[in-house]
Every structure is written in structure tokens, then in C-alpha cells.
N, CA, C and O of each residue as an XYZ file, in Angstrom:
760
protein
N       3.277    -14.869     25.223
C       4.663    -14.567     25.519
C       5.355    -14.138     24.227
O       5.377    -14.876     23.242
N       5.907    -12.955     24.251
C       6.476    -12.391     23.030
C       7.999    -12.370     23.015
O       8.608    -12.284     21.948
N       8.621    -12.447     24.195
C      10.083    -12.341     24.265
C      10.661    -13.482     25.088
O      10.002    -14.045     25.962
N      11.905    -13.803     24.784
C      12.578    -14.841     25.552
C      14.072    -14.603     25.589
O      14.621    -13.850     24.784
N      14.713    -15.250     26.528
C      16.169    -15.363     26.528
C      16.486    -16.786     26.937
O      15.678    -17.463     27.573
N      17.667    -17.226     26.564
C      18.027    -18.624     26.769
C      19.305    -18.750     27.575
O      20.286    -18.048     27.328
N      19.280    -19.650     28.535
C      20.441    -19.956     29.361
C      20.903    -21.357     28.981
O      20.104    -22.292     28.919
N      22.193    -21.489     28.730
C      22.766    -22.794     28.396
C      23.775    -23.180     29.461
O      24.649    -22.390     29.819
N      23.648    -24.404     29.966
C      24.593    -24.959     30.938
C      25.806    -25.471     30.169
O      25.658    -26.185     29.177
N      27.004    -25.108     30.623
C      28.253    -25.532     29.973
C      29.046    -26.404     30.950
O      29.903    -25.902     31.676
N      28.758    -27.720     30.967
C      29.472    -28.583     31.911
C      30.955    -28.677     31.558
O      31.364    -28.373     30.438
N      31.734    -29.096     32.522
C      33.165    -29.282     32.301
C      33.522    -30.714     32.681
O      32.667    -31.479     33.127
N      34.779    -31.065     32.504
C      35.209    -32.416     32.876
C      35.137    -32.617     34.388
O      35.048    -33.751     34.858
N      35.176    -31.522     35.154
C      35.118    -31.628     36.614
C      33.696    -31.542     37.166
O      33.416    -32.078     38.239
N      32.790    -30.867     36.439
C      31.440    -30.626     36.966
C      30.396    -31.145     35.981
O      30.350    -30.738     34.820
N      29.571    -32.042     36.474
C      28.504    -32.679     35.719
C      27.406    -31.680     35.354
O      27.098    -30.785     36.142
N      26.818    -31.825     34.174
C      25.759    -30.931     33.716
C      24.522    -30.954     34.596
O      23.928    -29.905     34.846
N      24.113    -32.151     35.080
C      22.932    -32.236     35.940
C      23.167    -31.552     37.279
O      22.263    -30.914     37.820
N      24.374    -31.683     37.816
C      24.724    -30.998     39.062
C      24.634    -29.486     38.863
O      24.061    -28.776     39.689
N      25.202    -29.004     37.763
C      25.144    -27.563     37.463
C      23.707    -27.089     37.285
O      23.323    -26.038     37.798
N      22.915    -27.874     36.554
C      21.516    -27.500     36.338
C      20.790    -27.356     37.673
O      20.023    -26.412     37.864
N      21.026    -28.274     38.585
C      20.381    -28.206     39.902
C      20.792    -26.948     40.652
O      19.946    -26.264     41.229
N      22.078    -26.639     40.650
C      22.560    -25.454     41.368
C      22.029    -24.164     40.738
O      21.610    -23.247     41.445
N      22.049    -24.101     39.417
C      21.543    -22.922     38.708
C      20.046    -22.772     38.935
O      19.557    -21.670     39.186
N      19.315    -23.888     38.846
C      17.863    -23.806     39.011
C      17.479    -23.396     40.427
O      16.469    -22.722     40.624
N      18.274    -23.797     41.408
C      18.031    -23.371     42.795
C      18.100    -21.847     42.890
O      17.259    -21.221     43.534
N      19.103    -21.260     42.246
C      19.247    -19.790     42.247
C      18.086    -19.123     41.500
O      17.590    -18.075     41.914
N      17.662    -19.741     40.399
C      16.541    -19.199     39.628
C      15.277    -19.205     40.487
O      14.514    -18.238     40.486
N      15.064    -20.284     41.208
C      13.902    -20.368     42.095
C      13.940    -19.248     43.139
O      12.926    -18.587     43.363
N      15.084    -19.026     43.774
C      15.207    -17.944     44.758
C      14.957    -16.584     44.107
O      14.344    -15.707     44.716
N      15.424    -16.409     42.888
C      15.183    -15.163     42.155
C      13.687    -14.938     41.978
O      13.189    -13.841     42.233
N      12.966    -15.976     41.541
C      11.522    -15.859     41.358
C      10.802    -15.618     42.686
O       9.826    -14.869     42.734
N      11.274    -16.242     43.755
C      10.678    -16.022     45.073
C      10.831    -14.552     45.460
O       9.886    -13.938     45.955
N      12.004    -13.994     45.239
C      12.272    -12.608     45.625
C      11.597    -11.583     44.721
O      11.382    -10.443     45.132
N      11.262    -11.976     43.499
C      10.635    -11.032     42.574
C       9.159    -11.308     42.330
O       8.561    -10.716     41.431
N       8.562    -12.200     43.119
C       7.152    -12.524     42.903
C       6.282    -11.308     43.193
O       6.672    -10.393     43.917
N       5.107    -11.330     42.613
C       4.177    -10.220     42.799
C       3.341    -10.441     44.052
O       3.524    -11.435     44.754
N       2.438     -9.533     44.333
C       1.625     -9.611     45.548
C       0.834    -10.907     45.644
O       0.598    -11.409     46.743
N       0.420    -11.456     44.500
C      -0.349    -12.699     44.503
C       0.532    -13.938     44.650
O       0.032    -15.062     44.626
N       1.849    -13.733     44.804
C       2.775    -14.851     44.979
C       3.204    -15.508     43.682
O       3.891    -16.529     43.695
N       2.802    -14.924     42.560
C       3.109    -15.498     41.254
C       4.035    -14.592     40.458
O       4.343    -13.474     40.870
N       4.472    -15.095     39.314
C       5.412    -14.371     38.463
C       4.853    -14.238     37.048
O       4.050    -15.060     36.609
N       5.282    -13.206     36.348
C       4.919    -13.024     34.940
C       5.951    -13.641     34.007
O       5.865    -13.476     32.790
N       6.918    -14.344     34.564
C       7.962    -14.983     33.765
C       7.786    -16.496     33.856
O       7.729    -17.067     34.945
N       7.703    -17.131     32.691
C       7.612    -18.587     32.627
C       8.880    -19.155     32.022
O       9.623    -18.452     31.337
N       9.124    -20.422     32.276
C      10.310    -21.064     31.720
C       9.929    -22.303     30.922
O       8.837    -22.853     31.061
N      10.869    -22.719     30.084
C      10.722    -23.981     29.363
C      12.080    -24.658     29.280
O      13.124    -24.042     29.496
N      12.032    -25.926     28.964
C      13.233    -26.733     28.768
C      13.173    -27.264     27.341
O      12.568    -28.311     27.109
N      13.786    -26.573     26.375
C      13.649    -26.964     24.970
C      14.232    -28.340     24.640
O      13.887    -28.918     23.609
N      15.104    -28.871     25.490
C      15.677    -30.198     25.244
C      15.028    -31.269     26.127
O      15.576    -32.360     26.288
N      13.878    -30.959     26.690
C      13.137    -31.883     27.555
C      12.949    -33.221     26.848
O      12.543    -33.262     25.687
N      13.246    -34.322     27.553
C      13.100    -35.647     26.969
C      12.583    -36.603     28.031
O      13.322    -37.016     28.924
N      11.318    -36.947     27.925
C      10.689    -37.821     28.928
C      11.285    -39.230     28.894
O      11.421    -39.869     29.938
N      11.638    -39.712     27.713
C      12.163    -41.074     27.595
C      13.501    -41.231     28.319
O      13.718    -42.223     29.015
N      14.391    -40.259     28.158
C      15.702    -40.344     28.812
C      15.702    -39.661     30.182
O      16.731    -39.607     30.856
N      14.536    -39.140     30.588
C      14.366    -38.433     31.862
C      15.309    -37.237     31.982
O      15.818    -36.937     33.063
N      15.532    -36.564     30.862
C      16.450    -35.427     30.859
C      15.766    -34.099     30.605
O      14.846    -33.998     29.793
N      16.229    -33.084     31.313
C      15.755    -31.723     31.078
C      16.611    -31.011     30.044
O      16.197    -29.993     29.489
N      17.808    -31.542     29.781
C      18.699    -30.924     28.816
C      19.575    -29.863     29.441
O      19.648    -29.732     30.663
N      20.236    -29.114     28.588
C      21.196    -28.117     29.059
C      20.717    -26.683     28.860
O      21.474    -25.739     29.089
N      19.460    -26.513     28.433
C      18.955    -25.170     28.146
C      17.687    -24.867     28.947
O      16.832    -25.728     29.150
N      17.598    -23.620     29.391
C      16.387    -23.112     30.032
C      16.024    -21.824     29.309
O      16.858    -20.932     29.158
N      14.784    -21.733     28.866
C      14.307    -20.501     28.245
C      13.383    -19.769     29.205
O      12.555    -20.381     29.879
N      13.537    -18.452     29.258
C      12.719    -17.582     30.090
C      11.832    -16.767     29.158
O      12.323    -16.188     28.190
N      10.528    -16.714     29.439
C       9.575    -16.018     28.581
C       8.825    -14.938     29.351
O       8.504    -15.099     30.529
N       8.553    -13.832     28.659
C       7.752    -12.749     29.245
C       7.084    -11.970     28.122
O       7.444    -12.099     26.952
N       6.108    -11.164     28.501
C       5.391    -10.339     27.522
C       6.219     -9.152     27.055
O       6.013     -8.647     25.952
N       7.164     -8.698     27.894
C       7.991     -7.554     27.509
C       9.472     -7.900     27.669
O       9.844     -8.715     28.514
N      10.289     -7.282     26.865
C      11.735     -7.496     26.986
C      12.259     -6.894     28.290
O      13.211     -7.404     28.881
N      11.623     -5.797     28.735
C      12.044     -5.158     29.985
C      11.879     -6.100     31.182
O      12.691     -6.090     32.108
N      10.835     -6.898     31.152
C      10.601     -7.841     32.255
C      11.731     -8.870     32.328
O      12.178     -9.223     33.419
N      12.187     -9.343     31.189
C      13.295    -10.308     31.163
C      14.605     -9.656     31.584
O      15.393    -10.253     32.318
N      14.836     -8.440     31.124
C      16.061     -7.740     31.507
C      16.078     -7.439     33.010
O      17.143     -7.408     33.627
N      14.897     -7.216     33.595
C      14.800     -6.928     35.028
C      15.206     -8.130     35.892
O      15.499     -7.966     37.076
N      15.224     -9.322     35.314
C      15.678    -10.500     36.064
C      17.161    -10.394     36.440
O      17.594    -10.921     37.464
N      17.932     -9.697     35.585
C      19.375     -9.536     35.811
C      20.054    -10.888     36.046
O      20.805    -11.075     37.003
N      19.762    -11.818     35.140
C      20.273    -13.181     35.288
C      21.791    -13.257     35.357
O      22.339    -14.045     36.128
N      22.472    -12.446     34.561
C      23.941    -12.503     34.581
C      24.492    -12.122     35.946
O      25.487    -12.689     36.399
N      23.856    -11.175     36.595
C      24.295    -10.778     37.939
C      23.938    -11.835     38.977
O      24.772    -12.220     39.797
N      22.688    -12.301     38.932
C      22.211    -13.282     39.910
C      22.997    -14.587     39.813
O      23.289    -15.226     40.823
N      23.333    -14.970     38.586
C      24.034    -16.237     38.366
C      25.532    -16.037     38.142
O      26.199    -16.903     37.577
N      26.050    -14.910     38.578
C      27.463    -14.576     38.373
C      28.428    -15.628     38.878
O      29.494    -15.818     38.291
N      28.080    -16.313     39.948
C      28.952    -17.344     40.503
C      29.166    -18.491     39.505
O      30.151    -19.224     39.598
N      28.249    -18.638     38.562
C      28.338    -19.704     37.558
C      28.834    -19.208     36.202
O      28.692    -19.914     35.203
N      29.410    -18.012     36.149
C      29.734    -17.376     34.863
C      30.590    -18.247     33.950
O      30.493    -18.123     32.729
N      31.420    -19.119     34.502
C      32.257    -19.987     33.671
C      31.507    -21.217     33.177
O      32.024    -21.969     32.351
N      30.288    -21.427     33.679
C      29.547    -22.650     33.367
C      28.198    -22.414     32.712
O      27.435    -23.355     32.498
N      27.900    -21.149     32.389
C      26.633    -20.845     31.720
C      26.861    -19.814     30.615
O      27.831    -19.057     30.628
N      25.944    -19.814     29.674
C      25.917    -18.790     28.637
C      24.478    -18.288     28.562
O      23.546    -19.086     28.465
N      24.295    -16.973     28.606
C      22.966    -16.370     28.559
C      22.880    -15.470     27.329
O      23.711    -14.582     27.138
N      21.873    -15.708     26.505
C      21.692    -14.900     25.299
C      21.075    -13.558     25.650
O      20.629    -13.336     26.776
N      21.056    -12.674     24.675
C      20.304    -11.427     24.813
C      18.823    -11.753     24.624
O      18.464    -12.832     24.153
N      17.981    -10.806     24.998
C      16.544    -10.982     24.816
C      16.241    -11.026     23.319
O      16.755    -10.225     22.538
N      15.399    -11.975     22.944
C      15.014    -12.169     21.544
C      13.493    -12.199     21.426
O      12.780    -12.360     22.416
N      13.017    -12.039     20.198
C      11.581    -12.131     19.927
C      11.219    -13.589     19.652
O      11.938    -14.287     18.938
N      10.116    -14.040     20.213
C       9.640    -15.407     19.977
C       9.243    -15.527     18.511
O       8.556    -14.651     17.986
N       9.663    -16.599     17.842
C       9.291    -16.778     16.429
C       7.779    -16.919     16.251
O       7.077    -17.386     17.148
N       7.299    -16.514     15.097
C       5.886    -16.691     14.760
C       5.611    -18.171     14.514
O       6.531    -18.958     14.296
N       4.341    -18.534     14.553
C       3.908    -19.900     14.252
C       4.514    -20.949     15.192
O       4.858    -22.045     14.749
N       4.644    -20.635     16.445
C       5.174    -21.614     17.390
C       4.029    -22.390     18.038
O       2.884    -21.939     18.059
N       4.361    -23.550     18.557
C       3.428    -24.346     19.347
C       3.525    -23.857     20.789
O       4.394    -23.052     21.122
N       2.627    -24.348     21.640
C       2.646    -23.961     23.043
C       2.544    -25.202     23.926
O       2.016    -26.240     23.525
N       3.060    -25.058     25.122
C       2.992    -26.159     26.079
C       3.049    -25.615     27.499
O       3.394    -24.456     27.730
N       2.704    -26.478     28.438
C       2.814    -26.176     29.866
C       3.942    -27.016     30.441
O       4.041    -28.213     30.170
N       4.769    -26.392     31.217
C       5.736    -27.118     32.039
C       5.244    -26.951     33.468
O       5.148    -25.832     33.972
N       4.932    -28.060     34.115
C       4.374    -27.991     35.467
C       5.079    -28.956     36.403
O       5.732    -29.910     35.981
N       4.925    -28.674     37.680
C       5.484    -29.549     38.701
C       4.534    -30.720     38.898
O       3.317    -30.546     38.962
N       5.101    -31.904     38.991
C       4.315    -33.105     39.268
C       4.858    -33.704     40.553
O       6.038    -34.042     40.644
N       3.988    -33.831     41.540
C       4.419    -34.392     42.815
C       3.904    -35.807     42.949
O       2.763    -36.105     42.599
N       4.761    -36.676     43.463
C       4.314    -38.053     43.638
C       3.447    -38.151     44.877
O       3.542    -37.348     45.804
N       2.597    -39.169     44.856
C       1.705    -39.384     45.983
C       2.526    -39.728     47.216
O       3.565    -40.382     47.133
N       2.043    -39.279     48.338
C       2.694    -39.543     49.607
C       2.526    -41.024     49.963
O       1.656    -41.694     49.406
N       3.324    -41.526     50.857
C       3.223    -42.904     51.311
C       1.923    -43.183     52.036
O       1.218    -42.250     52.421
N       1.588    -44.464     52.231
C       0.293    -44.828     52.802
C       0.126    -44.341     54.234
O      -0.989    -44.017     54.642
N       1.206    -44.281     55.004
C       1.072    -43.837     56.393
C       0.698    -42.352     56.463
O      -0.147    -41.951     57.263
N       1.334    -41.553     55.623
C       1.001    -40.128     55.606
C      -0.415    -39.907     55.087
O      -1.144    -39.060     55.605
N      -0.809    -40.672     54.056
C      -2.168    -40.542     53.536
C      -3.200    -40.960     54.588
O      -4.221    -40.295     54.759
N      -2.927    -42.065     55.290
C      -3.848    -42.548     56.314
C      -3.950    -41.552     57.470
O      -5.038    -41.304     57.991
N      -2.815    -40.989     57.863
C      -2.819    -40.009     58.958
C      -3.668    -38.794     58.578
O      -4.457    -38.289     59.377
N      -3.483    -38.342     57.336
C      -4.241    -37.188     56.864
C      -5.743    -37.498     56.800
O      -6.574    -36.677     57.188
N      -6.077    -38.709     56.300
C      -7.480    -39.093     56.194
C      -8.115    -39.225     57.577
O      -9.249    -38.795     57.792
N      -7.374    -39.824     58.511
C      -7.894    -39.995     59.872
C      -8.207    -38.640     60.495
O      -9.236    -38.476     61.150
N      -7.336    -37.688     60.295
C      -7.556    -36.351     60.850
C      -8.731    -35.656     60.155
O      -9.587    -35.057     60.805
N      -8.754    -35.748     58.825
C      -9.785    -35.065     58.039
C     -11.175    -35.649     58.304
O     -12.149    -34.910     58.443
N     -11.259    -36.987     58.374
C     -12.556    -37.660     58.561
C     -12.876    -37.921     60.028
O     -13.953    -38.414     60.364
N     -11.914    -37.579     60.906
C     -12.069    -37.811     62.342
C     -12.374    -39.278     62.636
O     -13.334    -39.611     63.330
N     -11.513    -40.149     62.079
C     -11.622    -41.585     62.323
C     -10.300    -42.085     62.882
O      -9.305    -41.360     62.877
N     -10.286    -43.316     63.362
C      -9.061    -43.886     63.910
C      -8.047    -44.126     62.799
O      -8.408    -44.431     61.662
N      -6.778    -43.984     63.147
C      -5.698    -44.163     62.185
C      -5.734    -45.563     61.566
O      -5.555    -45.702     60.356
N      -5.961    -46.600     62.378
C      -5.971    -47.976     61.879
C      -7.063    -48.180     60.829
O      -6.863    -48.882     59.837
N      -8.211    -47.563     61.059
C      -9.302    -47.670     60.083
C      -8.917    -46.983     58.765
O      -9.150    -47.518     57.681
N      -8.336    -45.811     58.880
C      -7.906    -45.087     57.679
C      -6.815    -45.860     56.948
O      -6.790    -45.883     55.718
N      -5.915    -46.492     57.693
C      -4.832    -47.272     57.091
C      -5.381    -48.436     56.276
O      -4.834    -48.757     55.220
N      -6.456    -49.075     56.748
C      -7.074    -50.194     56.013
C      -7.567    -49.743     54.641
O      -7.539    -50.517     53.684
N      -8.015    -48.500     54.544
C      -8.504    -47.980     53.262
C      -7.398    -47.871     52.216
O      -7.675    -47.768     51.021
N      -6.152    -47.894     52.665
C      -5.023    -47.742     51.744
C      -4.229    -49.037     51.549
O      -3.103    -48.991     51.052
N      -4.787    -50.183     51.927
C      -4.054    -51.445     51.795
C      -3.714    -51.777     50.350
O      -2.684    -52.401     50.093
N      -4.545    -51.382     49.412
C      -4.269    -51.678     47.995
C      -3.552    -50.517     47.291
O      -3.449    -50.490     46.065
N      -3.071    -49.580     48.073
C      -2.400    -48.397     47.521
C      -1.103    -48.785     46.823
O      -0.288    -49.525     47.374
N      -0.922    -48.287     45.624
C       0.320    -48.488     44.874
C       1.044    -47.153     44.817
O       0.461    -46.161     44.380
N       2.302    -47.103     45.246
C       3.019    -45.828     45.212
C       3.145    -45.298     43.786
O       3.232    -46.056     42.820
N       3.152    -44.018     43.695
C       3.252    -43.329     42.406
C       4.729    -43.193     42.043
O       5.435    -42.336     42.574
N       5.183    -44.050     41.132
C       6.573    -43.987     40.692
C       6.648    -43.062     39.486
O       6.261    -43.437     38.379
N       7.135    -41.889     39.702
C       7.199    -40.904     38.625
C       8.381    -41.187     37.717
O       9.512    -41.357     38.172
N       8.100    -41.233     36.443
C       9.158    -41.391     35.452
C       9.153    -40.134     34.599
O       8.743    -40.130     33.438
N       9.625    -39.075     35.227
C       9.676    -37.764     34.593
C      11.039    -37.140     34.848
O      11.690    -37.459     35.843
N      11.471    -36.260     33.967
C      12.700    -35.523     34.241
C      12.548    -34.703     35.524
O      11.450    -34.259     35.861
N      13.644    -34.512     36.223
C      13.604    -33.777     37.483
C      14.896    -33.017     37.692
O      15.906    -33.265     37.034
N      14.832    -32.085     38.624
C      16.005    -31.345     39.063
C      16.068    -31.483     40.585
O      15.047    -31.382     41.265
N      17.252    -31.711     41.107
C      17.425    -31.825     42.555
C      17.400    -30.432     43.171
O      18.061    -29.510     42.693
N      16.618    -30.301     44.248
C      16.465    -29.014     44.918
C      16.756    -29.187     46.405
O      16.786    -30.301     46.928
N      16.966    -28.064     47.062
C      17.194    -28.043     48.504
C      16.220    -27.047     49.118
O      16.211    -25.872     48.751
N      15.407    -27.517     50.046
C      14.440    -26.646     50.703
C      15.171    -25.689     51.638
O      15.948    -26.120     52.489
N      14.925    -24.407     51.481
C      15.580    -23.431     52.351
C      14.960    -23.425     53.746
O      15.605    -23.006     54.707
N      13.720    -23.883     53.864
C      13.073    -23.882     55.178
C      13.441    -25.111     56.008
O      13.682    -24.993     57.209
N      13.488    -26.295     55.379
C      13.769    -27.520     56.140
C      15.171    -28.074     55.892
O      15.604    -29.006     56.570
N      15.871    -27.501     54.925
C      17.208    -27.971     54.539
C      17.182    -29.418     54.021
O      18.202    -30.108     54.049
N      16.022    -29.868     53.554
C      15.859    -31.212     53.007
C      15.991    -31.167     51.489
O      15.529    -30.229     50.839
N      16.630    -32.196     50.934
C      16.713    -32.305     49.486
C      15.427    -32.934     48.961
O      14.823    -33.782     49.619
N      15.017    -32.508     47.772
C      13.858    -33.105     47.120
C      14.037    -33.032     45.617
O      14.830    -32.244     45.103
N      13.283    -33.872     44.923
C      13.311    -33.869     43.469
C      12.103    -33.088     42.967
O      10.963    -33.366     43.336
N      12.379    -32.115     42.126
C      11.318    -31.342     41.500
C      11.052    -31.991     40.139
O      11.766    -31.735     39.170
N      10.009    -32.839     40.079
C       9.653    -33.518     38.841
C       8.922    -32.534     37.939
O       8.058    -31.786     38.397
N       9.271    -32.538     36.658
C       8.698    -31.577     35.719
C       8.024    -32.313     34.578
O       8.611    -33.175     33.923
N       6.772    -31.942     34.364
C       5.954    -32.563     33.326
C       5.712    -31.563     32.209
O       5.477    -30.382     32.463
N       5.769    -32.039     30.977
C       5.492    -31.196     29.813
C       4.204    -31.678     29.163
O       4.004    -32.874     28.952
N       3.331    -30.716     28.850
C       2.063    -31.060     28.207
C       1.786    -30.043     27.098
O       1.784    -28.835     27.336
N       1.554    -30.546     25.888
C       1.211    -29.652     24.780
C      -0.161    -29.049     25.033
O      -1.027    -29.682     25.637
N      -0.352    -27.813     24.564
C      -1.595    -27.105     24.846
C      -1.787    -25.990     23.829
O      -0.865    -25.613     23.106
N      -2.990    -25.482     23.793
C      -3.256    -24.260     23.056
C      -2.671    -23.109     23.862
O      -2.407    -23.263     25.055
N      -2.467    -21.979     23.241
C      -1.916    -20.827     23.949
C      -2.888    -20.351     25.033
O      -4.056    -20.069     24.764
N      -2.372    -20.268     26.267
C      -3.160    -19.793     27.403
C      -2.285    -18.821     28.182
O      -1.196    -19.183     28.629
N      -2.752    -17.601     28.345
C      -2.011    -16.604     29.114
C      -2.173    -16.849     30.608
O      -3.038    -17.612     31.037
N      -1.341    -16.200     31.376
C      -1.458    -16.335     32.817
C      -0.123    -16.151     33.507
O       0.845    -15.666     32.920
N      -0.095    -16.550     34.763
C       1.103    -16.375     35.571
C       1.713    -17.724     35.925
O       1.154    -18.781     35.631
N       2.875    -17.657     36.565
C       3.662    -18.851     36.856
C       4.068    -18.852     38.325
O       4.117    -17.805     38.970
N       4.358    -20.043     38.840
C       4.773    -20.142     40.244
C       6.240    -19.731     40.388
O       6.858    -19.273     39.427
N       6.783    -19.896     41.575
C       8.149    -19.441     41.829
C       9.210    -20.398     41.283
O      10.399    -20.223     41.549
N       8.791    -21.390     40.535
C       9.718    -22.217     39.752
C       9.657    -21.817     38.276
O      10.423    -22.332     37.462
N       8.748    -20.902     37.930
C       8.545    -20.524     36.539
C       7.650    -21.505     35.806
O       7.611    -21.512     34.576
N       6.925    -22.341     36.556
C       6.083    -23.396     35.997
C       4.610    -23.074     36.224
O       4.273    -22.229     37.054
N       3.729    -23.756     35.476
C       2.295    -23.554     35.642
C       1.539    -24.766     35.118
O       1.982    -25.420     34.174
N       0.392    -25.065     35.734
C      -0.471    -26.132     35.232
C      -1.301    -25.670     34.048
O      -1.753    -26.494     33.253
N      -1.509    -24.363     33.917
C      -2.420    -23.840     32.887
C      -1.745    -22.868     31.927
O      -1.961    -22.949     30.718
N      -0.940    -21.959     32.441
C      -0.308    -20.953     31.588
C       0.735    -21.625     30.697
O       1.501    -22.482     31.138
N       0.740    -21.213     29.447
C       1.636    -21.855     28.477
C       2.831    -20.972     28.136
O       2.836    -19.763     28.369
N       3.831    -21.623     27.580
C       5.008    -20.944     27.024
C       5.215    -21.459     25.609
O       4.823    -22.585     25.305
N       5.822    -20.660     24.736
C       6.122    -21.137     23.396
C       7.038    -22.359     23.421
O       7.918    -22.476     24.274
N       6.818    -23.252     22.483
C       7.582    -24.492     22.401
C       8.212    -24.581     21.010
O       7.553    -24.961     20.043
N       9.468    -24.233     20.926
C      10.164    -24.278     19.630
C      11.599    -24.740     19.825
O      12.351    -24.844     18.856
């Protein structure tokens, strides 16, 4: 990734920064969905430079990365996020500094509850639900302690938390999902 631009959330006394981040990120997700390529992926990745696992915060900044400046300009973020113009600041496209580290920002989903797991196992293994449920008696729910952004599913209208995990890595090229995240493809970390 050679180019980036940065979006900063500017909360006010009336509107909380986390609320704004959720609303802005929802629009970013829709933008990526609408601009995805034939394979369903994107050439634009994102990072959260103020990511803090201890405080469970994503911070107030989102960086967008691409191989070309034209790809970032094609996002037309100022137009897409125009409704938030009083609450965000978007920089011009810049060159990524030399000698940067790399990392992956990926979605981490918590394990489903025991009933859903048992139902799935019963169907997959063609066994009775009660038998499958017994296999999960010692199941401990996965309590994620990661920063997250609140999202709203456009298909089910259900709210969900998009947990985001950061992992340091060597530079790996590739594509990103419609959240701008990837398990393998890296973005500069500076």
C-alpha cells in the first residue's frame, strides 16, 4: 500500500465520538459494498491508528490505504459522508512513509451460543439435537474483549457489534472485505 488518506471524527458536546464512528463506519461499509469488485472484495484497506485493545477503543481516526492515489480519490469520501461534514475531517491523499510496520485489522466473531452450535452439529452430523447438545455441556462462551463498532444489518435490521482485532505482521499484499478488513492482507501501521 503506497497511498493513504485519513478521516478524523470530530465529536461535539451533543454527539458522542463512538456514536459518530458507528454511523460513519456504516456508510463506509455501504460504500465498500457498492464499489466491490467481481470477486466481492476491495483493493482498499483500512486501519485504526489509535486502536487500543486495553481501553477497547478504536479511536477517532480511520486511515484508508490503496496502491494508487486514484483509487482513494475514486472513493469520493467527502461526497459519500457529506451528511457528517460538520463532524469529520478528511485529509488529502498522502504517500505512506518509508520504513513503516505492517498489521492486519480483521473481524473477530464470537462463538455462537450452545443451542445454535448444537443445532448446527445435529444437522451436519445427522444426529439428534439432544445428543449434540450434550457435546457442548462444557462449552464456555467466547467473551470478546476487543474494540468494536456498532453496526446495523441492512438485510435483517438487527444491530450487531463488529469486533476488530489488530495483529502485527510482515507486509502481505491482497484484497479486503467490504469492511476494509482482512485476515491476511496488511496495511501500514504508523
